[in-house]
C-alpha positions as CSV (number, residue, x, y, z in Angstrom):
1,M,9.2,-23.2,-9.4
2,A,9.5,-21.3,-6.3
3,K,8.6,-23.1,-3.0
4,N,6.0,-21.9,-0.7
5,P,8.0,-20.1,2.2
6,Y,5.1,-20.9,4.6
7,R,4.7,-24.7,3.7
8,E,5.8,-25.7,7.1
9,D,3.2,-23.5,8.9
10,Y,0.5,-26.0,7.6
11,R,-0.5,-29.5,7.9
12,L,-2.7,-31.2,5.4
13,T,-5.1,-33.8,6.4
14,E,-7.4,-35.9,4.3
15,H,-10.6,-37.3,5.0
16,F,-13.4,-39.1,3.2
17,D,-17.0,-37.8,2.7
18,E,-20.1,-40.0,2.7
19,K,-19.8,-40.7,-1.0
20,G,-16.2,-41.9,-0.6
21,R,-14.5,-38.9,-2.1
22,V,-11.3,-37.7,-0.6
23,H,-11.2,-34.1,0.7
24,T,-7.9,-32.4,1.6
25,T,-8.0,-29.6,4.2
26,S,-5.2,-27.5,5.6
27,E,-4.6,-26.6,9.2
28,Y,-2.2,-23.9,10.5
29,I,0.2,-25.2,12.8
30,G,2.8,-22.3,12.6
31,K,3.7,-19.7,15.1
32,K,0.9,-17.4,16.2
33,Y,1.1,-13.6,15.8
34,R,-0.7,-10.6,17.2
35,F,-1.0,-6.8,16.6
36,S,1.2,-4.6,18.6
37,E,-1.4,-2.4,19.4
38,D,-5.1,-3.0,21.0
39,A,-8.1,-3.7,19.3
40,A,-9.4,-0.1,19.3
41,V,-6.3,1.2,17.9
42,I,-6.2,-1.5,15.3
43,S,-9.9,-0.9,14.3
44,F,-9.3,2.6,13.8
45,E,-5.9,2.1,11.9
46,K,-7.9,-0.4,9.5
47,K,-10.4,2.3,8.6
48,K,-7.7,5.0,8.3
49,E,-5.6,2.7,5.9
50,A,-8.7,2.1,3.7
51,L,-9.3,5.8,3.5
52,L,-5.7,6.7,2.9
53,A,-5.6,4.0,0.1
54,A,-8.8,5.3,-1.7
55,A,-7.6,8.9,-1.3
56,G,-4.3,8.0,-2.7
57,W,-5.9,6.8,-5.9
58,L,-8.2,9.8,-5.9
59,C,-5.2,11.9,-5.8
60,F,-3.3,10.1,-8.5
61,L,-6.5,10.3,-10.8
62,A,-7.0,14.2,-9.8
63,A,-3.4,14.9,-10.9
64,L,-4.3,13.4,-14.5
65,W,-7.7,15.1,-14.7
66,Q,-6.9,18.0,-16.9
67,E,-4.4,18.5,-19.4
68,N,-1.1,20.0,-18.0
69,A,2.5,20.8,-18.8
70,A,3.9,18.5,-16.2
71,M,3.0,15.4,-17.9
72,H,4.8,16.5,-21.2
73,H,8.2,16.2,-19.3
74,L,9.7,12.8,-18.9
75,Y,11.4,14.0,-15.7
76,I,7.9,14.5,-14.0
77,A,5.9,12.1,-15.7
78,L,8.2,9.1,-15.2
79,P,8.4,9.3,-11.4
80,F,4.5,9.9,-11.3
81,A,3.9,7.0,-13.4
82,F,5.8,4.8,-11.3
83,T,3.9,5.9,-8.3
84,A,1.1,3.7,-9.3
85,L,3.1,0.7,-8.4
86,P,3.8,1.2,-5.0
87,L,0.3,2.5,-4.5
88,A,-1.1,-0.7,-6.0
89,L,1.0,-2.7,-3.3
90,Y,0.0,-0.4,-0.6
91,T,-3.7,-0.6,-1.6
92,H,-3.4,-4.4,-1.7
93,T,-1.7,-4.6,1.6
94,A,-4.3,-2.0,3.2
95,A,-7.1,-4.5,1.9
96,V,-5.6,-7.4,3.3
97,F,-4.8,-5.5,6.7
98,C,-8.5,-4.7,6.9
99,G,-9.6,-8.5,6.8
100,M,-7.1,-9.5,9.4
101,K,-8.3,-10.8,12.5
102,E,-6.0,-12.3,15.5
103,P,-4.5,-14.5,16.0
104,L,-2.6,-13.9,12.8
105,E,-0.5,-16.1,10.8
106,H,3.2,-15.9,9.6
107,R,2.2,-14.8,6.2
108,H,0.2,-11.8,7.6
109,A,3.2,-10.8,9.9
110,E,5.5,-10.9,6.7
111,R,3.2,-8.8,4.6
112,M,2.5,-6.0,7.2
113,N,6.2,-5.7,8.5
114,H,7.9,-6.0,5.1
115,S,5.5,-4.9,2.4
116,F,3.6,-2.0,4.1
117,P,6.3,0.5,5.0
118,P,8.4,0.0,1.8
119,A,5.2,0.8,-0.3
120,A,4.3,3.8,1.7
121,L,7.8,5.0,1.6
122,A,8.0,4.6,-2.2
123,V,4.6,6.2,-2.8
124,M,5.9,9.4,-0.7
125,L,9.5,9.4,-2.5
126,F,7.9,9.0,-6.1
127,S,5.4,11.8,-5.4
128,L,8.2,13.9,-3.9
129,F,10.4,13.6,-7.1
130,S,7.4,14.4,-9.3
131,L,6.9,17.7,-7.3
132,A,10.7,18.4,-7.3
133,G,10.4,17.9,-11.0
134,E,7.5,20.1,-11.6
135,L,9.0,22.9,-9.3
136,L,12.1,22.7,-11.5
137,G,9.9,23.1,-14.5
138,Y,8.0,26.2,-13.0
139,I,11.2,27.8,-12.3
140,T,12.6,27.2,-15.9
141,E,9.2,27.5,-17.9
142,K,7.0,29.6,-15.8
143,E,4.5,30.3,-18.4
144,Q,4.2,26.8,-19.5
145,F,3.3,25.5,-16.1
146,S,0.6,28.1,-15.2
147,T,-2.4,26.2,-16.3
148,T,-5.3,24.9,-14.3
149,G,-4.2,21.5,-15.1
150,D,-1.1,22.1,-13.3
151,L,-2.6,23.1,-10.2
152,F,-4.8,19.8,-10.4
153,F,-1.3,17.9,-10.9
154,T,0.4,19.8,-7.9
155,A,-2.6,19.0,-5.7
156,G,-2.7,15.6,-6.8
157,A,1.0,14.9,-6.3
158,F,1.0,16.7,-3.1
159,G,-2.1,14.7,-1.8
160,L,-0.1,11.4,-2.8
161,F,2.9,12.6,-0.8
162,L,0.5,13.1,2.3
163,V,-1.0,9.9,1.8
164,G,2.7,8.3,1.8
165,V,3.7,10.3,4.9
166,F,0.5,9.2,7.0
167,A,0.8,5.7,6.0
168,F,4.4,5.4,6.8
169,K,3.8,7.2,10.2
170,A,1.3,4.3,10.8
171,R,3.9,1.5,10.3
172,K,4.8,1.1,14.0
173,K,1.0,0.9,15.0
174,V,0.2,-1.8,12.5
175,T,3.3,-4.1,13.2
176,I,2.7,-7.5,13.9
177,V,4.7,-9.3,16.7
178,P,4.8,-13.0,17.8
179,E,2.6,-13.9,20.5
180,G,3.7,-15.0,24.0
């Protein structure tokens, strides 16, 4: 069983209630952290990251909305399907980020500084691989890739690429640093 890397950051205390039952509570005693930017910037970034995560899923679903030739080619469909994994991690991290309040704990710093940028970069790269594969397919089999569904796929994959770019650009604004 894996050990909790944050176990040293908490102190457990036990107390008895009026009925004699034991209750255990945890208290954070670890190092305090804060955002690298001021509150107004962080408030804006929280809204932006929530919108980017929603836009990412909208683009992902839009690309699959209609039948298209792109999803019939493994070299396009596989990277696009794998885009869902970092997009899910990015969405989860953005949701946690939206709920963060200062002072922050060690686990928050780890999540934002180590999960957020790689997830955004992976969304960007996987969607870029899908777009490159679709361009290759369009060049080699032009008539097969000229449907409305392929326009939806291209727009969705390009939208995912932009979501990844904007999220990756925001990594410095959402960095968490030690307090003091």
